[in-house]
FIKOLZA-1660 file (N, C-alpha, C; in steps of 0.1 Angstrom, whole numbers, plus 5000, padded with zeros to 4 digits):
% residues 211
   i   px   py   pz ch aa at
   1 0388 1874 6831  A  M  N
   1 0399 1869 6827  A  M CA
   1 0408 1881 6836  A  M  C
   2 0418 1884 6839  A  Y  N
   2 0429 1886 6850  A  Y CA
   2 0438 1894 6842  A  Y  C
   3 0445 1889 6833  A  F  N
   3 0456 1895 6825  A  F CA
   3 0458 1886 6811  A  F  C
   4 0457 1896 6801  A  K  N
   4 0458 1885 6786  A  K CA
   4 0472 1896 6778  A  K  C
   5 0481 1890 6773  A  S  N
   5 0488 1895 6764  A  S CA
   5 0488 1887 6748  A  S  C
   6 0497 1888 6741  A  Q  N
   6 0500 1879 6731  A  Q CA
   6 0507 1867 6733  A  Q  C
   7 0510 1868 6745  A  D  N
   7 0518 1859 6754  A  D CA
   7 0511 1848 6761  A  D  C
   8 0503 1854 6770  A  V  N
   8 0494 1845 6779  A  V CA
   8 0482 1852 6783  A  V  C
   9 0474 1842 6790  A  A  N
   9 0463 1849 6796  A  A CA
   9 0459 1844 6810  A  A  C
  10 0461 1850 6818  A  V  N
  10 0460 1850 6832  A  V CA
  10 0445 1848 6840  A  V  C
  11 0443 1834 6846  A  L  N
  11 0426 1841 6850  A  L CA
  11 0424 1830 6864  A  L  C
  12 0416 1839 6874  A  H  N
  12 0414 1835 6883  A  H CA
  12 0404 1830 6884  A  H  C
  13 0406 1813 6891  A  L  N
  13 0392 1806 6891  A  L CA
  13 0392 1805 6907  A  L  C
  14 0374 1800 6908  A  R  N
  14 0371 1800 6924  A  R CA
  14 0362 1785 6918  A  R  C
  15 0366 1773 6926  A  I  N
  15 0357 1760 6925  A  I CA
  15 0352 1761 6935  A  I  C
  16 0336 1761 6936  A  L  N
  16 0330 1755 6950  A  L CA
  16 0334 1744 6956  A  L  C
  17 0332 1740 6965  A  S  N
  17 0333 1733 6978  A  S CA
  17 0326 1721 6971  A  S  C
  18 0335 1709 6968  A  G  N
  18 0324 1695 6965  A  G CA
  18 0324 1697 6949  A  G  C
  19 0329 1708 6942  A  N  N
  19 0325 1706 6927  A  N CA
  19 0341 1702 6919  A  N  C
  20 0337 1701 6907  A  A  N
  20 0351 1702 6895  A  A CA
  20 0348 1709 6885  A  A  C
  21 0358 1711 6876  A  T  N
  21 0359 1716 6865  A  T CA
  21 0356 1702 6855  A  T  C
  22 0354 1703 6843  A  S  N
  22 0354 1697 6831  A  S CA
  22 0366 1685 6830  A  S  C
  23 0367 1673 6829  A  L  N
  23 0374 1660 6820  A  L CA
  23 0380 1673 6805  A  L  C
  24 0392 1678 6810  A  H  N
  24 0396 1685 6796  A  H CA
  24 0408 1684 6794  A  H  C
  25 0409 1690 6781  A  C  N
  25 0424 1692 6779  A  C CA
  25 0425 1704 6769  A  C  C
  26 0438 1708 6766  A  H  N
  26 0443 1717 6758  A  H CA
  26 0448 1712 6748  A  H  C
  27 0449 1712 6735  A  P  N
  27 0459 1705 6731  A  P CA
  27 0472 1712 6724  A  P  C
  28 0466 1729 6726  A  K  N
  28 0477 1733 6720  A  K CA
  28 0487 1744 6735  A  K  C
  29 0475 1744 6745  A  K  N
  29 0485 1752 6752  A  K CA
  29 0489 1749 6765  A  K  C
  30 0501 1751 6769  A  K  N
  30 0507 1746 6784  A  K CA
  30 0499 1756 6791  A  K  C
  31 0498 1749 6804  A  T  N
  31 0488 1759 6814  A  T CA
  31 0500 1753 6829  A  T  C
  32 0500 1764 6834  A  A  N
  32 0506 1769 6849  A  A CA
  32 0494 1767 6859  A  A  C
  33 0492 1758 6865  A  M  N
  33 0483 1761 6878  A  M CA
  33 0487 1762 6891  A  M  C
  34 0483 1775 6897  A  L  N
  34 0491 1781 6910  A  L CA
  34 0479 1781 6921  A  L  C
  35 0476 1773 6927  A  F  N
  35 0468 1771 6941  A  F CA
  35 0474 1784 6950  A  F  C
  36 0460 1789 6952  A  L  N
  36 0461 1797 6964  A  L CA
  36 0450 1796 6978  A  L  C
  37 0445 1790 6976  A  R  N
  37 0435 1786 6990  A  R CA
  37 0427 1774 6987  A  R  C
  38 0425 1764 6998  A  G  N
  38 0418 1755 6999  A  G CA
  38 0427 1742 6992  A  G  C
  39 0420 1731 6994  A  A  N
  39 0425 1717 6987  A  A CA
  39 0417 1710 6979  A  A  C
  40 0424 1703 6971  A  G  N
  40 0417 1699 6963  A  G CA
  40 0426 1682 6959  A  G  C
  41 0420 1680 6942  A  T  N
  41 0426 1668 6936  A  T CA
  41 0425 1671 6920  A  T  C
  42 0441 1671 6913  A  V  N
  42 0441 1673 6900  A  V CA
  42 0439 1656 6897  A  V  C
  43 0429 1654 6889  A  R  N
  43 0423 1638 6882  A  R CA
  43 0430 1638 6867  A  R  C
  44 0439 1628 6864  A  F  N
  44 0439 1628 6851  A  F CA
  44 0434 1618 6844  A  F  C
  45 0434 1608 6834  A  L  N
  45 0427 1598 6831  A  L CA
  45 0427 1584 6836  A  L  C
  46 0441 1583 6846  A  N  N
  46 0441 1567 6848  A  N CA
  46 0452 1572 6864  A  N  C
  47 0449 1587 6866  A  S  N
  47 0457 1586 6881  A  S CA
  47 0449 1602 6886  A  S  C
  48 0457 1604 6902  A  E  N
  48 0452 1621 6905  A  E CA
  48 0464 1627 6914  A  E  C
  49 0463 1634 6915  A  V  N
  49 0474 1642 6924  A  V CA
  49 0467 1649 6935  A  V  C
  50 0466 1644 6947  A  P  N
  50 0462 1655 6959  A  P CA
  50 0467 1666 6965  A  P  C
  51 0460 1676 6960  A  F  N
  51 0472 1689 6970  A  F CA
  51 0465 1696 6982  A  F  C
  52 0477 1706 6989  A  S  N
  52 0466 1717 6993  A  S CA
  52 0472 1729 6990  A  S  C
  53 0466 1740 6992  A  A  N
  53 0472 1753 6990  A  A CA
  53 0482 1757 6998  A  A  C
  54 0499 1760 6999  A  P  N
  54 0499 1769 6982  A  P CA
  54 0505 1759 6976  A  P  C
  55 0505 1754 6966  A  F  N
  55 0509 1743 6956  A  F CA
  55 0512 1755 6941  A  F  C
  56 0518 1749 6932  A  H  N
  56 0518 1746 6918  A  H CA
  56 0521 1735 6910  A  H  C
  57 0519 1741 6896  A  M  N
  57 0521 1726 6889  A  M CA
  57 0520 1732 6877  A  M  C
  58 0524 1723 6862  A  I  N
  58 0519 1728 6848  A  I CA
  58 0518 1716 6845  A  I  C
  59 0508 1718 6838  A  I  N
  59 0502 1707 6823  A  I CA
  59 0505 1708 6812  A  I  C
  60 0512 1701 6806  A  R  N
  60 0511 1697 6793  A  R CA
  60 0501 1704 6782  A  R  C
  61 0504 1702 6772  A  P  N
  61 0495 1703 6760  A  P CA
  61 0488 1691 6756  A  P  C
  62 0476 1688 6757  A  G  N
  62 0468 1676 6751  A  G CA
  62 0470 1666 6765  A  G  C
  63 0472 1666 6778  A  L  N
  63 0469 1663 6790  A  L CA
  63 0456 1664 6795  A  L  C
  64 0448 1654 6797  A  F  N
  64 0436 1657 6805  A  F CA
  64 0435 1660 6816  A  F  C
  65 0428 1666 6821  A  H  N
  65 0428 1667 6837  A  H CA
  65 0414 1675 6842  A  H  C
  66 0412 1673 6850  A  Q  N
  66 0396 1678 6862  A  Q CA
  66 0408 1683 6874  A  Q  C
  67 0401 1695 6876  A  I  N
  67 0403 1700 6888  A  I CA
  67 0392 1699 6901  A  I  C
  68 0390 1692 6909  A  A  N
  68 0385 1693 6920  A  A CA
  68 0383 1696 6932  A  A  C
  69 0375 1706 6938  A  A  N
  69 0377 1711 6954  A  A CA
  69 0371 1697 6964  A  A  C
  70 0375 1694 6973  A  T  N
  70 0373 1683 6980  A  T CA
  70 0370 1683 6993  A  T  C
  71 0371 1694 6999  A  T  N
  71 0372 1703 7012  A  T CA
  71 0362 1710 7012  A  T  C
  72 0357 1712 7028  A  D  N
  72 0344 1720 7027  A  D CA
  72 0348 1732 7025  A  D  C
  73 0358 1736 7018  A  E  N
  73 0366 1750 7014  A  E CA
  73 0366 1753 6999  A  E  C
  74 0362 1763 6997  A  D  N
  74 0360 1769 6982  A  D CA
  74 0377 1766 6978  A  D  C
  75 0379 1763 6964  A  L  N
  75 0394 1766 6956  A  L CA
  75 0394 1775 6949  A  L  C
  76 0406 1781 6953  A  E  N
  76 0410 1797 6946  A  E CA
  76 0420 1795 6938  A  E  C
  77 0421 1796 6927  A  C  N
  77 0436 1793 6920  A  C CA
  77 0438 1802 6905  A  C  C
  78 0448 1804 6904  A  M  N
  78 0453 1813 6890  A  M CA
  78 0458 1803 6881  A  M  C
  79 0454 1807 6872  A  E  N
  79 0453 1796 6860  A  E CA
  79 0460 1805 6848  A  E  C
  80 0471 1801 6843  A  I  N
  80 0483 1806 6834  A  I CA
  80 0479 1798 6821  A  I  C
  81 0478 1808 6811  A  E  N
  81 0480 1793 6800  A  E CA
  81 0486 1803 6787  A  E  C
  82 0491 1797 6777  A  A  N
  82 0502 1801 6769  A  A CA
  82 0501 1785 6758  A  A  C
  83 0495 1796 6744  A  P  N
  83 0488 1804 6739  A  P CA
  83 0478 1808 6745  A  P  C
  84 0473 1823 6747  A  P  N
  84 0458 1829 6749  A  P CA
  84 0449 1823 6740  A  P  C
  85 0447 1813 6746  A  D  N
  85 0432 1809 6731  A  D CA
  85 0421 1802 6739  A  D  C
  86 0410 1808 6737  A  P  N
  86 0399 1803 6747  A  P CA
  86 0391 1787 6739  A  P  C
  87 0398 1793 6724  A  H  N
  87 0391 1782 6717  A  H CA
  87 0398 1765 6718  A  H  C
  88 0406 1764 6726  A  D  N
  88 0418 1755 6726  A  D CA
  88 0409 1746 6739  A  D  C
  89 0404 1738 6733  A  L  N
  89 0395 1732 6745  A  L CA
  89 0389 1724 6741  A  L  C
  90 0392 1712 6743  A  V  N
  90 0386 1696 6738  A  V CA
  90 0380 1693 6757  A  V  C
  91 0365 1688 6758  A  R  N
  91 0362 1685 6772  A  R CA
  91 0359 1668 6768  A  R  C
  92 0362 1657 6775  A  L  N
  92 0358 1646 6778  A  L CA
  92 0344 1641 6783  A  L  C
  93 0345 1650 6795  A  E  N
  93 0334 1648 6803  A  E CA
  93 0329 1666 6814  A  E  C
  94 0316 1663 6809  A  D  N
  94 0314 1677 6817  A  D CA
  94 0298 1673 6828  A  D  C
  95 0299 1681 6840  A  S  N
  95 0285 1678 6852  A  S CA
  95 0280 1689 6844  A  S  C
  96 0281 1697 6835  A  Y  N
  96 0271 1708 6831  A  Y CA
  96 0268 1707 6816  A  Y  C
  97 0271 1695 6809  A  G  N
  97 0268 1693 6797  A  G CA
  97 0268 1699 6783  A  G  C
  98 0283 1703 6788  A  R  N
  98 0290 1713 6775  A  R CA
  98 0300 1703 6775  A  R  C
  99 0295 1689 6770  A  E  N
  99 0309 1682 6766  A  E CA
  99 0315 1684 6748  A  E  C
 100 0304 1693 6738  A  H  N
 100 0305 1695 6734  A  H CA
 100 0310 1710 6729  A  H  C
 101 0313 1718 6737  A  A  N
 101 0315 1734 6739  A  A CA
 101 0328 1736 6740  A  A  C
 102 0334 1741 6731  A  G  N
 102 0351 1740 6729  A  G CA
 102 0352 1754 6728  A  G  C
 103 0350 1760 6744  A  Y  N
 103 0351 1775 6740  A  Y CA
 103 0350 1776 6761  A  Y  C
 104 0358 1783 6763  A  E  N
 104 0362 1787 6776  A  E CA
 104 0347 1795 6783  A  E  C
 105 0341 1798 6789  A  N  N
 105 0332 1806 6790  A  N CA
 105 0339 1815 6804  A  N  C
 106 0334 1826 6801  A  A  N
 106 0342 1839 6814  A  A CA
 106 0337 1833 6828  A  A  C
 107 0323 1830 6830  A  V  N
 107 0313 1826 6842  A  V CA
 107 0306 1818 6843  A  V  C
 108 0305 1805 6850  A  V  N
 108 0300 1796 6848  A  V CA
 108 0285 1800 6859  A  V  C
 109 0277 1807 6852  A  G  N
 109 0265 1808 6863  A  G CA
 109 0272 1820 6878  A  G  C
 110 0260 1827 6881  A  D  N
 110 0266 1838 6892  A  D CA
 110 0253 1833 6905  A  D  C
 111 0243 1824 6904  A  D  N
 111 0239 1822 6917  A  D CA
 111 0243 1810 6927  A  D  C
 112 0232 1807 6935  A  A  N
 112 0234 1798 6946  A  A CA
 112 0242 1787 6941  A  A  C
 113 0237 1784 6928  A  Q  N
 113 0238 1769 6925  A  Q CA
 113 0251 1767 6915  A  Q  C
 114 0258 1775 6914  A  S  N
 114 0275 1780 6905  A  S CA
 114 0281 1770 6911  A  S  C
 115 0288 1763 6901  A  A  N
 115 0299 1758 6907  A  A CA
 115 0312 1762 6908  A  A  C
 116 0312 1770 6897  A  M  N
 116 0327 1776 6895  A  M CA
 116 0328 1789 6890  A  M  C
 117 0338 1798 6893  A  S  N
 117 0337 1813 6884  A  S CA
 117 0350 1817 6879  A  S  C
 118 0348 1824 6870  A  I  N
 118 0364 1830 6864  A  I CA
 118 0365 1844 6871  A  I  C
 119 0368 1849 6878  A  R  N
 119 0369 1862 6881  A  R CA
 119 0374 1873 6869  A  R  C
 120 0365 1884 6867  A  L  N
 120 0375 1893 6859  A  L CA
 120 0378 1904 6866  A  L  C
 121 0391 1906 6862  A  L  N
 121 0394 1918 6871  A  L CA
 121 0405 1926 6861  A  L  C
 122 0411 1940 6867  A  D  N
 122 0421 1946 6856  A  D CA
 122 0431 1940 6854  A  D  C
 123 0437 1944 6843  A  A  N
 123 0449 1940 6836  A  A CA
 123 0460 1941 6847  A  A  C
 124 0474 1933 6848  A  L  N
 124 0485 1935 6858  A  L CA
 124 0488 1955 6851  A  L  C
 125 0498 1963 6863  A  E  N
 125 0502 1975 6858  A  E CA
 125 0513 1973 6852  A  E  C
 126 0515 1985 6849  A  A  N
 126 0533 1985 6843  A  A CA
 126 0538 1983 6855  A  A  C
 127 0537 1989 6866  A  E  N
 127 0549 1989 6877  A  E CA
 127 0545 1976 6887  A  E  C
 128 0555 1977 6891  A  D  N
 128 0559 1969 6904  A  D CA
 128 0550 1968 6914  A  D  C
 129 0541 1957 6919  A  Q  N
 129 0529 1961 6932  A  Q CA
 129 0527 1948 6936  A  Q  C
 130 0526 1949 6951  A  W  N
 130 0518 1938 6955  A  W CA
 130 0503 1939 6954  A  W  C
 131 0494 1924 6955  A  M  N
 131 0481 1926 6954  A  M CA
 131 0474 1914 6958  A  M  C
 132 0462 1917 6963  A  S  N
 132 0459 1908 6971  A  S CA
 132 0444 1901 6963  A  S  C
 133 0445 1888 6959  A  I  N
 133 0433 1881 6953  A  I CA
 133 0423 1880 6959  A  I  C
 134 0429 1865 6970  A  C  N
 134 0416 1861 6983  A  C CA
 134 0423 1863 6995  A  C  C
 135 0412 1867 7002  A  D  N
 135 0412 1866 7014  A  D CA
 135 0433 1869 7019  A  D  C
 136 0434 1878 7015  A  D  N
 136 0445 1882 7016  A  D CA
 136 0459 1879 7014  A  D  C
 137 0457 1867 7000  A  V  N
 137 0469 1860 6998  A  V CA
 137 0478 1869 6986  A  V  C
 138 0490 1875 6994  A  P  N
 138 0494 1885 6988  A  P CA
 138 0504 1879 6974  A  P  C
 139 0502 1886 6964  A  L  N
 139 0508 1881 6953  A  L CA
 139 0514 1895 6946  A  L  C
 140 0527 1891 6938  A  F  N
 140 0536 1901 6936  A  F CA
 140 0535 1899 6921  A  F  C
 141 0536 1910 6912  A  Q  N
 141 0537 1910 6903  A  Q CA
 141 0547 1925 6898  A  Q  C
 142 0557 1919 6886  A  G  N
 142 0567 1931 6887  A  G CA
 142 0575 1924 6870  A  G  C
 143 0581 1934 6867  A  W  N
 143 0592 1936 6857  A  W CA
 143 0608 1933 6866  A  W  C
 144 0613 1925 6855  A  F  N
 144 0632 1923 6859  A  F CA
 144 0638 1920 6848  A  F  C
 145 0643 1934 6850  A  S  N
 145 0657 1938 6836  A  S CA
 145 0667 1926 6837  A  S  C
 146 0669 1919 6848  A  D  N
 146 0681 1913 6853  A  D CA
 146 0672 1899 6863  A  D  C
 147 0672 1887 6855  A  V  N
 147 0667 1875 6864  A  V CA
 147 0676 1874 6877  A  V  C
 148 0688 1879 6878  A  R  N
 148 0692 1877 6892  A  R CA
 148 0693 1885 6904  A  R  C
 149 0680 1897 6897  A  T  N
 149 0675 1906 6903  A  T CA
 149 0668 1897 6914  A  T  C
 150 0656 1897 6908  A  L  N
 150 0645 1884 6908  A  L CA
 150 0649 1869 6922  A  L  C
 151 0661 1863 6912  A  A  N
 151 0661 1852 6923  A  A CA
 151 0668 1856 6932  A  A  C
 152 0676 1867 6935  A  E  N
 152 0680 1872 6950  A  E CA
 152 0671 1877 6957  A  E  C
 153 0659 1881 6952  A  G  N
 153 0646 1883 6962  A  G CA
 153 0634 1874 6964  A  G  C
 154 0635 1860 6961  A  S  N
 154 0630 1852 6959  A  S CA
 154 0633 1845 6973  A  S  C
 155 0621 1840 6979  A  A  N
 155 0620 1832 6992  A  A CA
 155 0623 1817 6983  A  A  C
 156 0628 1806 6991  A  E  N
 156 0630 1794 6983  A  E CA
 156 0618 1788 6980  A  E  C
 157 0607 1788 6987  A  D  N
 157 0596 1782 6981  A  D CA
 157 0587 1787 6976  A  D  C
 158 0591 1800 6971  A  A  N
 158 0580 1810 6965  A  A CA
 158 0575 1804 6951  A  A  C
 159 0567 1806 6944  A  S  N
 159 0557 1806 6931  A  S CA
 159 0558 1814 6925  A  S  C
 160 0565 1808 6914  A  I  N
 160 0570 1821 6902  A  I CA
 160 0568 1822 6888  A  I  C
 161 0556 1828 6885  A  V  N
 161 0549 1827 6868  A  V CA
 161 0556 1836 6861  A  V  C
 162 0562 1828 6851  A  I  N
 162 0563 1838 6839  A  I CA
 162 0556 1843 6831  A  I  C
 163 0552 1852 6829  A  L  N
 163 0541 1862 6821  A  L CA
 163 0552 1864 6809  A  L  C
 164 0561 1868 6807  A  S  N
 164 0563 1872 6795  A  S CA
 164 0581 1873 6796  A  S  C
 165 0588 1872 6786  A  G  N
 165 0606 1871 6785  A  G CA
 165 0608 1857 6785  A  G  C
 166 0621 1856 6783  A  E  N
 166 0625 1839 6785  A  E CA
 166 0641 1838 6789  A  E  C
 167 0643 1826 6794  A  L  N
 167 0657 1823 6800  A  L CA
 167 0663 1812 6791  A  L  C
 168 0673 1812 6784  A  Q  N
 168 0680 1810 6772  A  Q CA
 168 0693 1803 6778  A  Q  C
 169 0692 1791 6769  A  S  N
 169 0707 1786 6772  A  S CA
 169 0721 1793 6763  A  S  C
 170 0732 1790 6762  A  D  N
 170 0741 1797 6753  A  D CA
 170 0737 1794 6740  A  D  C
 171 0730 1786 6731  A  L  N
 171 0729 1784 6722  A  L CA
 171 0712 1785 6716  A  L  C
 172 0705 1795 6729  A  G  N
 172 0694 1801 6722  A  G CA
 172 0682 1795 6727  A  G  C
 173 0684 1784 6732  A  H  N
 173 0671 1769 6732  A  H CA
 173 0662 1778 6748  A  H  C
 174 0651 1781 6746  A  T  N
 174 0644 1785 6758  A  T CA
 174 0640 1775 6768  A  T  C
 175 0645 1780 6781  A  L  N
 175 0645 1769 6793  A  L CA
 175 0635 1772 6801  A  L  C
 176 0630 1788 6804  A  L  N
 176 0617 1791 6810  A  L CA
 176 0612 1804 6800  A  L  C
 177 0597 1801 6801  A  G  N
 177 0592 1811 6787  A  G CA
 177 0577 1813 6796  A  G  C
 178 0567 1822 6789  A  P  N
 178 0555 1822 6791  A  P CA
 178 0545 1811 6795  A  P  C
 179 0544 1809 6808  A  S  N
 179 0532 1802 6813  A  S CA
 179 0541 1792 6822  A  S  C
 180 0553 1794 6818  A  D  N
 180 0563 1784 6834  A  D CA
 180 0560 1791 6844  A  D  C
 181 0560 1777 6852  A  I  N
 181 0558 1782 6869  A  I CA
 181 0569 1774 6876  A  I  C
 182 0581 1781 6883  A  V  N
 182 0590 1776 6890  A  V CA
 182 0589 1781 6904  A  V  C
 183 0598 1771 6914  A  S  N
 183 0603 1776 6926  A  S CA
 183 0613 1788 6930  A  S  C
 184 0616 1793 6939  A  G  N
 184 0623 1803 6937  A  G CA
 184 0636 1803 6941  A  G  C
 185 0635 1784 6944  A  T  N
 185 0652 1781 6943  A  T CA
 185 0656 1774 6931  A  T  C
 186 0646 1773 6923  A  T  N
 186 0648 1770 6907  A  T CA
 186 0654 1781 6901  A  T  C
 187 0645 1795 6901  A  I  N
 187 0651 1809 6894  A  I CA
 187 0667 1808 6902  A  I  C
 188 0670 1808 6914  A  Q  N
 188 0681 1806 6921  A  Q CA
 188 0692 1799 6910  A  Q  C
 189 0692 1788 6911  A  R  N
 189 0701 1781 6902  A  R CA
 189 0703 1783 6890  A  R  C
 190 0688 1786 6884  A  L  N
 190 0693 1787 6869  A  L CA
 190 0700 1803 6864  A  L  C
 191 0699 1812 6873  A  S  N
 191 0700 1826 6869  A  S CA
 191 0714 1826 6871  A  S  C
 192 0722 1819 6876  A  R  N
 192 0735 1818 6882  A  R CA
 192 0741 1812 6870  A  R  C
 193 0736 1807 6856  A  R  N
 193 0743 1801 6845  A  R CA
 193 0738 1804 6837  A  R  C
 194 0726 1809 6831  A  F  N
 194 0721 1812 6822  A  F CA
 194 0713 1827 6818  A  F  C
 195 0709 1833 6806  A  N  N
 195 0709 1844 6809  A  N CA
 195 0694 1847 6802  A  N  C
 196 0688 1857 6805  A  Q  N
 196 0675 1865 6796  A  Q CA
 196 0678 1869 6782  A  Q  C
 197 0661 1870 6777  A  S  N
 197 0668 1871 6761  A  S CA
 197 0660 1891 6759  A  S  C
 198 0650 1893 6774  A  S  N
 198 0647 1900 6777  A  S CA
 198 0640 1904 6789  A  S  C
 199 0634 1917 6792  A  P  N
 199 0630 1918 6808  A  P CA
 199 0613 1909 6810  A  P  C
 200 0618 1903 6822  A  M  N
 200 0608 1897 6822  A  M CA
 200 0597 1901 6835  A  M  C
 201 0587 1898 6830  A  K  N
 201 0573 1898 6839  A  K CA
 201 0567 1890 6845  A  K  C
 202 0568 1891 6857  A  V  N
 202 0562 1878 6865  A  V CA
 202 0552 1877 6875  A  V  C
 203 0547 1868 6881  A  L  N
 203 0538 1869 6887  A  L CA
 203 0542 1860 6903  A  L  C
 204 0541 1862 6915  A  A  N
 204 0551 1854 6923  A  A CA
 204 0539 1855 6934  A  A  C
 205 0540 1844 6940  A  L  N
 205 0539 1838 6954  A  L CA
 205 0544 1838 6964  A  L  C
 206 0544 1846 6976  A  D  N
 206 0554 1841 6988  A  D CA
 206 0567 1848 6978  A  D  C
 207 0572 1862 6970  A  Y  N
 207 0584 1867 6966  A  Y CA
 207 0587 1873 6977  A  Y  C
 208 0600 1869 6986  A  G  N
 208 0607 1872 6992  A  G CA
 208 0601 1873 7005  A  G  C
 209 0597 1881 7016  A  K  N
 209 0588 1886 7031  A  K CA
 209 0577 1888 7027  A  K  C
 210 0571 1892 7012  A  G  N
 210 0558 1900 7013  A  G CA
 210 0558 1912 7013  A  G  C
 211 0545 1913 7016  A  E  N
 211 0545 1930 7015  A  E CA
 211 0554 1937 7029  A  E  C
% end
């Protein structure tokens, strides 16, 4: 696990070339996927979406999905879940005989036949910082007391994950919150009209010009 709070759990997932996760859903959790390296396919029950990194998407609660690494390169991604509950898991199909195992294992094997792993890293720091998770892909993590500062520094095609804090409407409706993932363009547009309820902690890919 990469980071965990009362709002979210953030994990670094590596799927080896030619392998896939189980076909599963999270009945209660919303999941943001931030793909850092490689290419693959997100498969649903009756459709699929091919992608190549950098790419991001949100998977709603209850939606069955499977992530497959479809090229010669391993697939690496950050998975951001809210709320952080490892028991909120239902598998429909699994290549490793875990259909009835309703728990997210930290590591699925560590030998040459291992199909995937979740990297265990230290928690995010309290201070702003740049970090490299895989092959020098720069990720930024930081706090923003004013979302407009985040918007002004964001590249239009940046992928920005909300780890804590909310952006709200005038009536108090949550528009962005933990485990939401949006582009820099979206942050720029929303920040002109709406306010945040508390300081935002974010994880961002290609934030501004990088390091």
